[in-house]
C-alpha positions in Angstrom: -68.1 13.7 -4.6 -67.2 17.0 -2.8 -64.7 19.3 -4.5 -62.7 21.7 -2.4 -59.6 23.9 -2.3 -56.9 24.3 0.3 -53.9 26.6 0.8 -51.0 27.2 3.1 -51.3 31.0 2.4 -47.7 31.2 1.0 -45.9 34.5 1.3 -42.8 35.7 -0.4 -41.6 37.3 -3.6 -43.6 36.6 -6.8 -40.8 35.1 -9.1 -42.4 36.7 -12.2 -43.0 40.3 -11.1 -40.6 40.6 -8.2 -43.4 41.9 -6.0 -43.2 41.0 -2.3 -46.4 39.6 -0.8 -46.5 40.4 3.0 -48.3 38.2 5.5 -51.0 41.0 5.9 -51.6 41.2 2.2 -51.7 37.5 1.9 -54.3 37.2 4.6 -56.4 39.9 2.9 -56.1 38.0 -0.4 -57.1 34.8 1.4 -60.4 36.3 2.5 -61.2 37.1 -1.2 -60.3 33.5 -2.2 -62.6 32.1 0.5 -65.4 34.3 -0.5 -65.0 33.4 -4.2 -64.8 29.7 -3.5 -68.1 29.9 -1.7 -69.7 32.0 -4.4 -68.8 29.6 -7.2 -70.2 26.6 -5.3 -67.2 24.7 -4.1 -67.8 22.5 -1.1 -64.8 22.9 1.1 -62.1 25.5 1.9 -59.1 24.3 3.9 -56.2 26.1 5.6 -52.9 24.6 6.6 -51.1 25.3 9.9 -47.4 26.3 9.6 -44.9 28.1 11.9 -42.5 29.3 9.2 -41.8 32.7 7.6 -43.0 31.5 4.2 -46.6 30.9 5.3 -49.1 33.4 6.7 -51.4 31.0 8.7 -50.2 29.6 12.0 -53.7 29.8 13.5 -56.2 28.2 11.0 -59.2 28.6 13.2 -58.7 32.4 13.4 -58.4 32.8 9.7 -61.3 30.5 9.0 -63.5 32.4 11.5 -62.7 35.6 9.5 -63.8 33.7 6.4 -66.9 32.5 8.1 -68.2 36.0 8.2 -67.8 36.4 4.4 -69.2 33.0 3.3 -72.5 31.2 3.6 -72.3 27.6 2.6 -68.7 26.3 2.2 -67.2 23.9 4.8 -64.3 25.5 6.7 -61.6 23.1 7.5 -58.0 23.0 8.8 -55.7 21.3 6.4 -54.1 20.4 8.7 -54.1 21.1 12.4 -50.7 19.9 13.6 -52.2 17.9 16.5 -48.9 16.4 17.7 -47.8 19.8 19.0 -51.1 21.3 20.0 -53.4 21.0 23.0 -56.6 19.0 22.1 -58.6 21.0 24.6 -57.7 24.3 22.9 -58.2 22.7 19.4 -61.8 21.7 20.3 -62.6 25.0 21.9 -61.3 26.9 18.8 -63.2 24.8 16.3 -66.3 24.7 18.4 -66.2 28.5 18.4 -65.7 28.4 14.6 -68.6 26.0 14.2 -70.9 28.2 16.2 -69.9 31.3 14.2 -70.3 29.5 10.9 -73.6 27.8 11.7 -72.1 24.3 11.6 -69.5 24.5 8.9 -66.3 23.7 10.8 -64.1 20.6 10.3 -60.8 19.5 11.8 -58.2 17.7 9.6 -55.7 16.4 12.1 -52.2 15.5 11.2 -48.7 15.1 12.5 -47.3 17.8 10.3 -44.8 17.8 7.4 -42.5 20.3 9.1 -41.0 20.2 12.5 -40.8 23.8 13.6 -43.8 23.6 15.9 -42.2 21.0 18.2 -39.3 23.1 19.7 -41.5 26.2 19.4 -44.1 24.7 21.8 -41.7 22.6 23.9 -42.2 19.1 22.6 -39.6 16.5 21.8 -39.5 15.3 18.2 -38.8 11.8 19.4 -42.4 11.7 20.7 -43.7 12.7 17.2 -46.1 9.7 16.7 -46.9 9.1 20.4 -48.0 12.7 20.8 -50.3 12.5 17.8 -51.9 9.2 19.0 -52.5 10.5 22.5 -53.8 13.9 21.4 -56.1 12.4 18.8 -57.6 10.1 21.4 -58.2 13.0 23.8 -59.7 15.2 21.0 -62.2 12.4 20.2 -63.1 12.0 23.8 -63.7 15.8 24.2 -65.8 15.7 21.0 -68.1 13.0 22.6 -68.4 14.3 26.1 -69.0 17.8 27.7 -67.1 16.8 30.8 -63.8 15.0 30.4 -61.6 12.8 32.5 -58.2 11.9 31.2 -55.4 10.0 32.9 -52.6 12.2 31.5 -49.5 11.3 29.6 -47.6 13.9 27.6 -50.1 16.5 28.9 -51.5 16.8 32.4 -54.5 14.8 33.6 -58.1 16.1 33.5 -60.4 15.3 36.3 -64.0 15.6 35.2 -63.7 19.1 33.8 -66.0 20.7 31.2 -64.7 21.9 27.8 -66.6 24.9 26.3 -68.2 26.1 24.2 -70.0 23.0 23.0 -70.8 23.0 19.3 -74.4 22.4 18.2 -73.3 19.2 16.4 -70.4 16.7 16.5 -67.5 18.3 14.6 -66.1 16.1 11.8 -62.5 15.1 12.5 -60.5 13.8 9.5 -57.1 12.1 9.8 -54.5 13.4 7.4 -52.3 10.7 6.0 -49.1 11.3 4.1 -48.5 7.8 2.7 -47.7 5.4 5.5 -49.7 2.2 6.0 -49.7 2.7 9.8 -51.5 6.0 9.5 -54.1 4.7 7.0 -54.8 1.7 9.3 -55.1 3.9 12.4 -57.6 6.2 10.7 -59.7 3.2 9.6 -59.5 1.4 13.0 -60.8 4.6 14.6 -63.7 4.9 12.1 -62.5 8.3 11.1 -62.5 9.8 7.5 -59.0 9.8 5.9 -57.5 12.6 3.9 -54.7 11.2 1.7 -52.1 13.6 0.3 -50.7 12.7 -3.1 -48.0 15.3 -3.9 -45.6 13.0 -5.8 -45.5 9.9 -7.9 -48.3 8.0 -9.6 -51.6 8.0 -7.8 -52.2 4.4 -8.7 -49.4 3.5 -6.2 -51.6 4.8 -3.4 -54.5 2.5 -4.0 -53.2 -0.1 -1.5 -53.4 2.6 1.3 -57.0 3.3 0.5 -57.8 -0.4 0.4 -56.0 -0.9 3.7 -58.0 2.0 5.2 -61.3 0.6 4.1 -60.4 -2.9 5.3 -59.5 -1.4 8.7 -62.9 0.3 8.9 -64.6 -3.0 8.2 -62.6 -5.0 10.7 -63.0 -2.4 13.4 -66.8 -2.2 12.8 -66.7 1.0 14.9 -70.2 2.1 15.8 -71.0 5.5 14.2 -68.0 5.2 11.9 -67.5 8.3 9.7 -65.5 6.5 7.0 -64.8 8.6 3.9 -61.8 9.3 1.7 -60.4 12.6 0.5 -57.6 12.9 -2.0 -55.5 16.1 -1.6 -53.2 17.1 -4.4 -51.2 20.0 -5.8 -52.4 21.6 -9.0 -53.8 24.5 -10.9 -56.5 25.4 -13.4 -56.0 27.8 -16.3 -57.9 28.6 -19.5 -55.0 27.1 -21.5 -52.2 24.7 -20.5 -49.6 27.3 -21.4 -51.4 29.9 -19.4 -51.7 27.7 -16.4 -48.0 26.9 -16.7 -47.0 30.6 -16.9 -49.2 31.4 -13.9 -48.2 28.6 -11.6 -44.8 27.1 -12.4 -42.4 30.0 -11.4 -43.8 30.2 -7.9 -44.3 26.5 -7.6 -40.7 25.8 -8.6 -39.4 28.4 -6.2 -41.3 27.0 -3.3 -40.5 23.4 -3.9 -36.8 24.2 -4.6 -36.6 26.0 -1.2 -38.1 23.0 0.6 -35.9 20.7 -1.4 -32.8 22.5 -0.1 -33.9 21.7 3.4 -34.6 18.0 2.6 -31.9 17.2 0.2 -34.0 17.2 -3.1 -32.6 18.6 -6.3 -34.1 21.8 -7.7 -37.4 21.2 -9.6 -37.2 21.6 -13.3 -39.9 22.5 -15.8 -39.5 19.1 -17.5 -40.1 17.3 -14.2 -43.2 19.5 -13.5 -44.6 18.8 -17.0 -44.1 15.1 -16.5 -46.2 15.4 -13.3 -49.1 16.9 -15.2 -49.6 13.7 -17.3 -52.9 11.9 -16.7 -51.5 9.1 -14.6 -49.2 11.4 -12.5 -49.8 13.4 -9.4 -50.3 17.1 -10.5 -53.9 17.9 -11.1 -53.1 20.7 -13.5 -54.1 22.2 -16.8 -57.3 23.4 -18.5 -60.7 22.7 -17.0 -61.1 19.7 -19.3 -57.7 18.3 -18.3 -58.4 18.7 -14.6 -61.8 17.1 -15.0 -60.2 14.2 -16.8 -57.6 13.7 -14.1 -60.1 13.9 -11.2 -62.3 11.3 -12.9 -59.3 9.1 -13.5 -58.4 9.2 -9.9 -62.0 8.5 -8.9 -61.8 5.3 -10.9 -58.8 4.4 -8.7 -60.1 5.4 -5.3 -63.9 5.9 -5.4 -63.2 8.8 -3.0 -65.8 11.1 -1.4 -63.8 14.3 -1.6 -61.1 15.9 -3.8 -59.1 18.8 -2.5 -56.9 20.9 -4.8 -54.0 22.9 -3.2 -54.1 26.4 -4.8 -51.5 27.6 -5.0 -48.0 26.5 -4.0 -45.6 29.4 -3.6 -46.3 33.1 -4.1 -48.6 32.8 -7.1 -50.1 36.1 -8.2 -53.5 36.6 -6.5 -55.4 37.4 -9.7 -54.2 34.1 -11.1 -55.4 32.2 -8.0 -58.8 33.9 -8.2 -59.1 32.9 -11.8 -58.2 29.3 -11.0 -60.8 29.2 -8.3 -63.4 30.6 -10.6 -62.6 28.0 -13.3 -62.5 25.2 -10.8 -65.9 26.1 -9.4 -67.7 27.1 -12.6 -66.2 24.6 -15.1 -64.5 21.7 -13.3 -66.9 21.1 -10.5 -70.1 21.0 -12.5 -68.5 18.6 -15.1 -67.2 16.3 -12.4 -70.6 16.2 -10.6 -72.4 15.5 -13.9 -70.0 12.7 -14.8 -70.5 11.1 -11.3 -74.2 11.4 -11.4 -74.6 14.5 -9.2 -74.0 15.0 -5.5 -73.2 11.8 -3.6 -74.1 11.1 0.0 -71.2 10.8 2.5 -71.7 9.1 5.9 -73.2 11.5 8.5 -70.5 13.2 10.6 -67.7 12.5 8.1 -68.6 15.2 5.6 -71.5 17.2 4.4 -73.3 16.7 1.1 -72.0 18.5 -1.9 -72.5 22.2 -1.8 -75.5 23.8 -3.3 -75.1 26.5 -6.0 -76.1 30.0 -5.0 -79.5 29.3 -6.7 -80.1 26.1 -4.8 -80.3 27.5 -1.3 -78.3 26.6 1.9 -76.3 23.5 2.2 -77.3 20.7 4.6 -75.1 20.2 7.6 -74.2 16.8 9.1 -75.3 16.0 12.6 
């Protein structure tokens, strides 16, 4: 199983120190996080796309390209590209460029987005939320397969046999990000695309029917060249002690989730609620390296997934604490998980690359 990290590059005021983290500083910190994740042998680094003041990354491909110059092996993925409000032609051009710069390490995780700011910003109607995603995903996949593209049009203008450049040296993996709806899981499976399932609340066991539905849709579609694979994406943190992880993570996490909660009608997050979420059968992948290993392996028993992605961190968590969490994740958690699961496991070609090599093992293999 691959092990990765993703972030939305949160900006704001550190609740513990009162220090304000600017977008520029957060992006510079992000480069150090990407470099460290690569150095400690993690498999994937993902960046979310948001168009809000509390996140520094609105253009994941740009930030990932900067990271490509400082890394050697790690897969560089969006997490997610908000495809409903983007142009599939530009998305493919940007990630093809990233793929060429990184020697074949780019991936697209396409989703509809959990926030709505991008729709009015780019002139789209929110009532077309799902139709835009379905149409744009279909066009993105067509561009991925063919240098010259014809498209009848719909929410975007038609394309009459035009070329889309540059072309990557391989077929860029496209994952579908799913937030918990059966329709989204079934769509990913019917298209033969890998699925990234976000579990950010509740008991993970409740999500097993979605993974079963996805795999059933893959079998029924029998899509040629299907890239079926499952990623579980979760909030969490790694610390040397449980109390240390709590002190490092909780203040910023609570501030961020409470801010979002005010927008969506949730009550403020309490420490008691957070601690309940860290229990083995709950959603937060949090604690010491041993506790995090135990939770990842517990979830693997449920899902038999191919990739696990840990969101580090939610809110304006101190940079030094994030770096330490990445270090523990790569040097303590990842080796223990790989050993328990029998070492690197193969993932269908095109869906994801094999598990990353350690710095002593040489360069990673790249799917074709």
